N, C-alpha and C positions, 0 to 999 in steps of 0.2 A: 601574574601567574607564570611559573617556569615553563620552559619549552617542553619538558616532559609532561607537565600538567596539561598543557595545551593539547598535546598529542593524545593524552588519555581522554580528555574531554571530547575531542573530535571522534575518537574511536567509539566512545559511548553513544554519541549522537548517531553514528552510523549504524550501530547495532540495536539502538533503542526500538526501532520498528519491527525487528524480527521476532522478539518474544515479549519483552516487558510492556510495550505499547503497540503490539501488532494492530494495525488499523482495522482489520476485519474480525479477527478472533478475540481480541481483547476490548478494543474501543467500539466495536460493532458499527463501523462506518462502511459505506459503500456496499450495503447489503444487496441492492438490486443486481448489479453485475456479478456479484459473488455467487448468487444462486442461479441467475439466468444463463450465464455463459460457461458453467462448469460441468456440462454434460460430457465434454470431451477435454482431455488434457491439452491438446493442441490449441483449442480455443482459449483455454485458461492462460496459457503462456502468452498468446497474442494479446489478450486483454491486459494482462499484467505488465508486459513490456511497454505497451502503448501508454498505459497509465503512468508508468515510471518515467517515461520520456516527458510527459506533460508535467509531472510533479517536479522533476529537476528543472526543466525550462522555466516554469512559472515561478518556482521558488527563487531562482537566480534573478529573474527579471523583477520580481516584486521587491526583493532585497535591494537591488540597485536603485529602484525608483521609490523606495519607502519614504524618503525625505521630500520627494517632489509631489507625490499624490496627495491632494487635499483630503483631510479626514472626512469631510462631508460626503465625498463620492468614493470612499475607500473600497467598499464592497463591489459597486458596479465596475470600478476600474480593474479589480482583481478578476472579475468574470470576463471582461474584455481580453485581458492578457491570457487567461486560461484558454479562452475560445480560439485565440490565435494559434496556440500550440496544438490544440486539438485538431484544428483545420490542417495544419502541417502534417501531423501523423496520419490523419484520415486520408489525405491525398496520396501519401507514400504507400500506405497499405492498399488503397484502391488500385494504384498503378502496378505494384509489384507482387501483391498477395491478394488477388481477387477472390480466391476461395475463402480465405480468412475474413476478408471484408464482407462476403456474403453470409458467413456463419455468424459473425458478430452482429451484423445488421444494425438496428437502431441504437444498440448499446455502445457502439463506438463514438458517434457524435454526442451521446449523452454523458461522456466523460466530462463535458463542460460543467455539468451540475453534480458531479461526483463530490460528495461532502468531504471525502478525504482530502482532496486537493484544496478546496476552499478553506477547510479547517487548518491545514498546514500553512497556508498563506496568511491567515489571520493570526494564528497562535505563534508561529515560529518565524516565517520569512520576513514578516513586517517588523520584527523586533530584533533580528540578528543580521550578522554580516553575510556576505555572499558565500564564502567558503563553507561556513556552518550551515547555511540554508541549502547549499548544493548537497552536502552530506546528509542532511535531514531528508531531502527529496529522494536520494539514493536509498537510504535506509528504509523509509516508509514504502517506497516502491518495491524494494526487495521483499519486505514483509507482506505486502499485498499480493505480490506474485507468488510467493511461497504458499500463502494461504489458499489461493486459487488452485495451485497445483495439487496440494494435499486433498482439497475437496473434490476436484475433478478426477483425480486418480482413483479415489475410492469409488466414486459414482460410475466411472467408465468401466472399471474392472468388474465390479459387482453387477452393474446393470447391463453391460453389453458383452463383457468377457474379453475386452481388448484394452490396450494401453498405448496411446499414440497410434492407434490403428492396427497394432500387432496383437494377434490372438495370444493371450497369456494364460488363460484358464483351460482351454481345450474343452473336454467333456467332464472335467473333474468337479467344477462348480456350476450349477445351473444358473442361467441368467435370471436376475431379479429385476424385472422391469421397473419396479417402484423406485429404484435408485436414480433413474433418469427422469423421474417425474418430480414436480415441485415438492411433494411430501418427502421424498427421499433426500432431496437437497437440504431441506430444513433439518431432517434427522442427522445427516452427516455433519452439517454445520454445527448443530447443537452439541454433538458428541465431541468434535474437535475443539470447540470453544471451551467446553467444560474441562477438557484435558489440559489445554494451554493455561487456563486460569488456575487450575489446580497446581500445575508446575510452577507458575509465577508465585503462588502463595507459598509453596514449599521452599522456593529459593529465598524469598523475602523473610520467611520465618527463621532461616539459618543465619541471617545477618543481624548485627547489632542495631538497636534503634538509633535514629539520627539521620543525618544527611545521606550517609552511604546507602541506606535502604530505601530512600525516597525515589519514586519513579521519575520525579522532575529534577533530580540532581544535575543531569546533563544540561538542562535548560538554564538552571541557576548558574552553573559554571560558565556557560557561554555568555550570559548576561553580565556576570561579574567581569569577564574579560573585556567586554565591550565598554563597560563603565570605566575600568582601569585605563583602557586606551584613550578614552575621551578625557 
């Protein structure tokens, strides 16, 4: 593959998690933290960045160790690696951001069992090189964080009247408490998921059939690059 082709493939891997395969709004992964920690935008950013850190770190580590880890203990090994990065980010947040640590509560250590991270480890990092795996972690983390910010912004503005703690509605819009309740979270999530999937369908319908319109083209390109190098 040409140098330009490699750059294009890397760029597609990076952007894949934002829209086409957004882990939350399209693949419907990581639903628990997506609904439980999105009553405030500040909490959503904290959870998103913490998960992104773990995604990048675990993807890189698993990609480096993919030829060493025995296939029979593959998944337990991934969980151990992921838990190591979760412990690191948990200790950092506890030390420097105690209020955020208190707000996220049990959902911070539960990043260990976040299916987004384990899915990327199994589907992508264990089959691709380090650089591509790092880009995949960044892209999926960005997509996850963006989804949390979108959900939390709507819920906080409509439910509390603030955004990042700043009053933005004044007395113009009455507070709708339902949006900070679980029912409101499901409603906002459903609307955003429908909009994103509709947008994805519209974009794909404008493309010609074939590899160019396939959501997995970036993965195929990266695998082809790995095979050519081998």
